C-alpha positions in Angstrom: 79.9 88.3 97.1 82.4 88.6 100.0 81.7 90.0 103.4 84.5 91.9 104.8 84.0 92.3 108.6 85.3 95.6 109.6 87.1 95.1 113.0 88.4 98.5 113.7 88.1 99.3 117.5 86.7 95.9 118.3 88.3 93.6 121.0 90.1 90.5 120.5 87.4 88.4 122.1 84.9 89.8 119.5 87.3 89.2 116.6 87.7 85.7 117.7 83.9 85.0 118.0 83.8 86.1 114.4 86.6 83.7 113.5 85.0 80.9 115.5 81.7 81.2 113.2 83.9 81.0 110.0 84.4 84.6 109.2 87.8 84.9 107.2 88.0 88.3 105.5 88.6 91.3 107.8 89.0 94.9 107.1 91.0 97.4 109.3 91.3 101.2 108.9 94.7 101.8 110.4 97.9 99.9 110.3 98.9 100.2 113.8 95.6 99.0 115.0 95.6 95.9 112.5 99.1 95.0 113.9 97.7 95.0 117.6 94.8 92.9 116.4 96.3 90.5 113.9 100.1 89.9 115.0 99.0 86.6 116.8 95.7 85.8 115.1 97.4 85.9 111.7 99.7 82.8 112.4 96.9 81.0 114.0 94.6 81.3 111.0 96.2 80.5 107.8 93.2 81.1 105.6 92.7 84.7 106.9 92.6 87.7 104.5 93.3 91.1 105.8 92.2 94.2 103.7 93.3 97.7 104.4 90.3 99.8 104.0 91.5 103.1 105.4 93.8 105.8 104.1 97.5 104.6 103.9 100.3 107.4 104.4 103.6 106.4 102.4 105.5 106.2 105.9 103.5 103.1 106.7 103.7 101.4 103.3 106.4 98.8 104.5 104.1 97.8 107.6 101.1 97.7 105.4 102.7 95.3 102.8 104.0 93.1 105.3 100.5 92.7 107.1 97.8 93.0 104.6 96.8 90.8 101.6 94.8 93.7 99.8 95.2 97.3 100.0 91.8 98.9 98.7 92.9 102.6 99.3 95.3 103.3 96.6 94.4 106.9 95.8 97.4 108.7 94.2 100.4 108.0 92.2 103.0 108.6 95.1 101.3 105.8 97.0 101.2 103.4 94.1 104.9 104.0 93.6 105.8 103.4 97.3 103.6 100.1 97.2 105.5 99.0 94.1 109.0 99.7 95.7 108.1 97.7 98.8 106.4 94.8 97.1 109.5 94.4 95.0 111.4 93.9 98.2 109.0 91.1 99.1 109.2 89.7 95.8 105.2 89.4 95.4 102.6 91.0 93.6 100.3 93.3 95.8 96.5 93.0 95.1 95.1 96.5 95.4 92.0 98.4 94.7 91.9 102.0 93.5 89.7 104.1 95.8 87.6 106.6 93.7 86.2 109.7 95.5 82.8 109.4 93.6 81.5 112.5 95.3 84.4 114.6 94.9 84.6 115.5 98.6 87.7 117.6 99.5 87.7 116.1 103.0 87.9 112.5 101.6 90.6 110.2 100.2 90.3 108.7 96.8 91.2 109.9 93.3 88.9 112.0 91.4 86.6 110.0 89.0 88.4 112.0 86.0 91.7 110.8 87.1 90.8 107.3 88.0 91.8 105.9 84.7 95.3 107.1 84.7 95.9 106.1 88.2 94.7 102.5 87.3 97.1 102.5 84.3 100.0 103.7 86.4 99.5 101.3 89.1 99.3 98.4 86.4 102.5 99.7 84.9 104.3 99.7 88.3 103.3 95.8 88.6 100.6 96.3 91.2 97.7 93.8 90.7 94.7 96.2 90.4 91.7 93.9 91.0 89.1 96.6 91.3 87.7 99.6 92.8 86.5 101.0 96.2 84.2 104.0 97.1 82.7 105.6 100.1 79.6 107.7 99.1 78.8 111.0 100.5 76.5 110.4 103.6 74.0 113.1 102.3 73.6 111.7 98.8 71.9 108.5 97.1 74.5 105.9 97.2 73.2 104.4 94.0 74.5 107.1 91.8 78.0 106.6 93.1 77.8 102.8 93.0 76.9 103.2 89.4 79.7 105.6 88.6 82.2 103.3 90.2 80.9 100.3 88.3 81.1 102.4 85.0 84.8 103.2 85.9 85.6 99.6 86.6 83.9 98.2 83.3 85.9 100.8 81.2 89.1 99.4 82.8 88.3 95.6 82.8 88.1 95.4 86.5 85.9 92.8 88.4 86.0 93.7 92.0 83.8 96.4 93.5 84.2 97.1 97.1 81.3 99.4 97.9 78.5 99.5 100.5 78.8 99.5 104.4 76.5 98.9 107.2 73.9 101.7 106.2 73.8 101.1 102.3 75.2 97.7 101.6 71.8 96.3 100.0 72.2 99.3 97.7 75.3 98.4 96.6 74.6 94.8 96.1 71.9 95.7 93.7 74.5 97.7 91.8 77.0 94.9 91.6 79.2 94.9 94.7 81.5 92.0 95.0 82.7 93.0 98.6 80.7 94.9 101.2 82.4 96.2 104.1 80.2 95.7 107.4 81.3 97.0 111.0 78.2 98.0 113.0 75.9 95.9 111.2 77.8 92.8 112.4 79.3 94.1 115.8 77.1 97.0 116.8 78.2 100.6 117.2 81.9 101.2 117.3 83.7 101.4 120.6 85.6 104.5 121.1 89.3 104.4 120.0 
């Protein structure tokens, strides 16, 4: 299992401390914040893996492709198309996860579970390297049901990566087969104001 350290709103000294103890996989919510944190550090730490775990607007695709190793939040065909065009310019296959809105919450990003198979198929057809799925369960519901649903969709599509579980529910996610957990406050304490 992989621990993704979520460094949004953390200071550079805090991030350097994590690097000093061997953490190499980091998640960021916003492209611009990530650029500020990692522009210099990326060159200093060659085995670093940066994962975009927040929603991505199509106007930020070029910057995201240039900086991140993995985009975990592919949630609509238009975004998949923009990512495919941009990765084509860079001559590389982009590793992505499809974000599934398992709770079908209107305020959250993510493809609806009923549309996930079609988006996975489209992203693959566009040449994106779809490694797995990601979800963020509703805060007022038992997360296990959502993790089980994500695992079912992944299995149906032959996907092995499940990015699920955050600081409050990672233990449940692990029981349901998470391959990646995204921890921020559990590692760094409560978030600093942005």
